[in-house]
C-alpha positions in Angstrom: 89.5 68.0 62.3 87.3 65.0 63.0 89.7 62.8 61.1 92.7 64.0 63.1 90.9 63.3 66.4 89.9 59.8 65.3 93.5 59.1 64.2 94.9 60.4 67.5 92.5 58.1 69.5 93.5 55.1 67.5 97.1 55.7 68.2 96.6 56.0 72.0 94.1 53.2 72.6 94.1 49.6 71.3 90.9 47.6 71.5 91.7 43.9 70.7 88.9 41.4 70.2 89.9 37.7 70.6 87.6 34.7 70.9 84.6 36.8 72.1 86.7 38.6 74.7 87.8 42.3 74.5 91.0 43.8 75.8 91.3 47.5 76.3 94.8 48.7 76.8 97.7 50.8 75.3 100.2 47.9 75.0 98.2 45.7 72.5 98.1 42.7 74.9 95.4 40.2 74.2 92.6 39.8 76.7 92.8 37.3 79.6 91.0 34.1 78.7 88.9 34.3 81.8 87.5 37.8 81.2 84.9 39.0 78.8 86.4 42.5 79.0 90.0 42.9 80.1 91.0 46.5 80.9 94.7 47.0 81.4 96.4 50.1 82.6 99.0 51.2 85.2 98.1 54.9 84.9 94.3 55.2 84.8 91.3 53.6 86.4 87.8 52.5 85.5 85.1 55.2 86.0 81.8 53.6 87.1 78.5 55.5 86.1 77.8 58.2 88.6 74.3 59.3 89.7 72.2 60.5 92.7 70.3 58.1 94.9 67.1 59.0 93.2 68.5 58.3 89.8 70.0 55.0 91.0 66.6 53.9 92.4 64.9 54.9 89.2 66.9 52.4 87.1 64.4 50.0 85.6 64.8 46.3 86.4 68.5 46.5 87.4 70.4 43.3 86.8 72.2 41.5 89.7 75.8 42.7 89.8 75.0 46.1 88.4 77.4 48.7 89.7 76.9 52.5 90.1 78.5 55.2 92.2 76.0 57.1 94.4 77.1 60.7 94.5 74.8 61.5 97.5 76.7 59.1 99.8 79.9 58.9 97.8 79.6 55.1 97.9 79.7 52.3 95.4 76.4 50.3 95.2 75.8 46.8 93.8 72.4 45.5 93.0 71.8 42.0 94.4 68.0 41.8 94.6 68.3 45.3 96.3 70.9 48.0 96.3 73.8 47.2 98.7 76.7 49.5 99.7 80.2 48.2 98.9 82.2 49.2 101.9 85.7 48.5 103.2 85.8 46.5 106.4 87.6 48.1 109.3 90.3 46.1 111.1 89.5 47.6 114.5 91.6 49.7 116.8 92.1 47.5 119.9 93.5 44.0 120.3 90.7 41.5 120.3 88.2 43.7 118.3 85.8 41.6 116.3 83.6 42.0 113.2 79.8 41.7 113.4 77.3 41.6 110.5 74.1 43.5 111.4 72.3 42.5 108.2 73.4 45.4 106.1 77.1 46.0 107.0 80.0 44.8 109.0 80.9 46.7 112.1 83.8 46.5 114.6 82.8 45.7 118.2 84.9 45.1 121.3 85.5 41.5 122.2 83.6 41.9 125.4 80.3 42.4 123.6 80.6 38.8 122.3 81.8 37.0 125.4 82.1 37.4 129.1 85.3 36.3 130.6 85.5 34.4 133.9 88.6 33.4 135.8 89.5 30.3 137.9 89.1 30.8 141.6 91.2 27.8 142.9 91.3 28.9 146.5 87.6 30.0 146.7 88.2 33.5 148.0 86.1 35.2 145.4 89.0 36.5 143.3 90.2 34.7 140.1 93.6 34.1 138.4 94.0 36.3 135.3 96.1 33.6 133.7 93.3 31.0 133.8 90.4 32.7 131.9 87.4 31.1 130.1 85.0 32.8 127.8 81.2 32.4 128.2 78.1 33.8 126.7 76.0 33.8 129.8 75.8 36.0 132.9 76.4 33.2 135.4 80.0 32.0 135.7 81.0 28.3 135.6 81.4 26.6 138.9 84.9 27.4 140.3 85.2 30.6 138.2 84.5 34.3 139.0 84.3 37.6 137.2 87.3 39.2 139.1 90.8 38.5 138.0 92.6 40.4 140.7 94.0 37.5 142.8 97.7 37.6 143.2 97.9 34.1 144.9 95.1 31.8 143.8 96.5 29.0 146.0 96.0 31.0 149.3 92.5 32.2 150.3 94.0 34.7 152.8 95.8 36.5 150.0 93.6 38.7 147.8 92.7 42.3 147.2 90.7 42.4 150.4 93.7 41.4 152.6 94.2 43.9 155.4 97.8 45.1 156.1 98.7 47.0 159.3 100.9 50.1 159.5 104.4 49.7 161.1 105.0 53.2 162.2 108.2 52.5 164.1 109.7 50.1 161.7 110.2 47.2 164.2 108.6 44.6 162.0 105.2 44.5 163.8 102.1 46.3 162.7 99.5 48.3 164.5 95.7 48.6 164.0 96.3 52.4 164.1 96.4 52.4 160.3 95.3 49.8 157.7 95.1 49.3 154.0 93.6 46.5 151.8 95.9 45.2 149.1 96.8 42.0 147.4 100.5 42.3 148.1 102.3 43.8 151.0 102.7 47.6 150.8 105.9 49.3 152.0 105.7 50.2 155.7 103.0 47.7 156.5 102.9 44.3 158.2 100.6 41.3 158.1 99.6 41.4 161.8 98.6 44.1 164.3 100.4 42.8 167.4 102.5 45.9 168.2 101.2 47.5 171.4 103.2 50.7 170.9 103.9 51.6 167.3 105.9 54.7 168.2 108.7 52.9 170.0 110.8 50.3 168.1 111.9 48.7 171.4 108.4 47.7 172.3 107.0 44.7 170.3 106.0 41.1 170.8 109.6 39.8 170.4 111.2 42.4 172.7 112.8 41.4 176.0 110.7 42.5 179.1 112.2 42.7 182.5 109.7 43.2 185.3 110.0 46.3 187.5 110.1 49.2 185.0 106.3 49.5 184.6 106.6 49.0 180.9 105.1 46.1 178.9 107.9 45.8 176.4 106.8 42.5 174.8 103.1 43.4 174.5 101.9 40.4 176.5 99.8 42.6 178.8 102.0 42.7 181.8 105.3 44.3 183.0 107.4 41.2 182.8 107.2 38.0 180.8 103.9 36.2 181.2 105.4 32.8 180.5 108.1 33.3 183.1 105.9 33.9 186.1 103.2 32.7 188.4 100.2 34.9 189.2 98.8 35.6 192.6 95.7 37.6 193.6 93.5 38.1 196.6 90.6 36.9 194.4 92.5 33.7 193.4 92.3 30.2 194.6 95.2 27.9 195.6 93.7 25.1 193.6 94.2 27.2 190.4 97.1 26.7 188.0 98.6 30.2 188.7 98.0 31.8 185.3 96.6 35.3 184.6 93.1 33.9 184.2 93.4 31.5 187.2 95.7 33.0 189.8 96.6 31.5 193.1 95.4 33.1 196.4 98.6 33.3 198.4 102.2 34.4 197.8 103.6 31.4 199.5 101.6 29.1 197.1 102.9 31.2 194.2 106.5 30.7 195.3 105.9 26.9 195.6 104.3 26.8 192.2 107.2 28.7 190.6 109.8 26.5 192.2 108.0 23.4 191.0 107.6 24.6 187.4 111.0 26.2 187.0 109.7 29.8 186.8 111.6 32.7 188.1 109.0 35.4 188.9 105.8 35.7 190.9 103.4 38.5 189.9 101.2 39.7 192.8 98.1 41.8 192.4 97.4 44.7 194.7 95.8 43.9 198.0 96.6 42.7 201.5 98.0 39.2 202.0 97.9 37.9 205.6 100.5 35.2 205.5 104.1 34.3 206.3 106.2 34.3 203.1 109.1 31.9 202.8 111.3 33.4 200.2 112.9 31.1 197.6 116.4 31.7 196.2 116.3 32.7 192.5 112.6 33.6 192.5 111.6 37.3 192.5 108.4 38.9 193.7 106.8 41.8 191.9 103.7 43.6 193.2 101.4 46.5 192.4 99.5 44.7 189.5 96.0 45.7 188.8 93.1 43.4 188.2 93.9 43.2 184.5 97.6 42.7 185.3 98.9 46.0 184.2 101.2 47.7 186.7 100.3 50.8 188.7 101.8 52.7 191.6 98.3 52.9 193.1 97.8 49.1 193.2 99.7 48.6 196.5 100.6 45.1 197.5 100.8 44.6 201.3 102.1 41.5 203.2 101.0 41.4 206.8 102.6 38.8 209.1 100.7 38.0 212.2 101.3 35.8 215.3 104.9 37.1 215.7 106.2 38.8 218.8 106.3 42.0 216.8 103.9 42.4 213.8 105.7 43.1 210.5 104.0 44.9 207.7 105.8 44.9 204.3 104.8 46.7 201.1 106.1 45.6 197.7 
């Protein structure tokens, strides 16, 4: 029986020695000239000695390069002054993952653990451009760079994620401070300014026409009528003033003269009593009943009293 087994082994396996090299294969190929032992097979592998960690560490004076398979950790070990695991290196799971050697093994770490990214802040608004990053290893960004990359227009300091947008409830193109959001780009239904004085009426906004007399401030300039079209008169004014809301004239007649001289068509008169003779001017209208802040009210009665006539005339406007 022993002779049969030996004969069978010789048929299946060829061991060829050539110039101090050995080839172990089933096809009788000579050994590669660069190898002391050349094992060739496309069906079987090489089985490294297997042992526990205790047995591995008990090997006396192991040579550098000695290989064993540790059955406790199911890992190949190589001796290079000490026993070292032979492990595969992970390629990471996320774009930008990097490998770090910790002294015993390679490990995959996110790129952010190596570097801190900062972004150019061209307009100085505290928000950087994500398309202009630099990588640094410190905690303080370079001059002109910031840690945020949320700027959508790095050439305009007023456009960034902290920009305030105002709701345009009536869709007239003008926003109101009744509702605000902060966003880098304009949200639907919001405007850049809050100049609408009535965000429930699309006919009332800064560009709307405003004809005096309806008690409605249609163009949001603070008065019933158009501020730039009129001269202002108040009992608390002075005829040396320029006739504006903040510096009204004192008499209606002075207001008419100012309007005629400056090409204006309206005179706005605050409530009160005016003791004067008024010389009406063709093409210039008088509007009364304005309050001290130039809003219009039915209770702010304007009275013109004309004296030194045969019969005293009292006129309310």
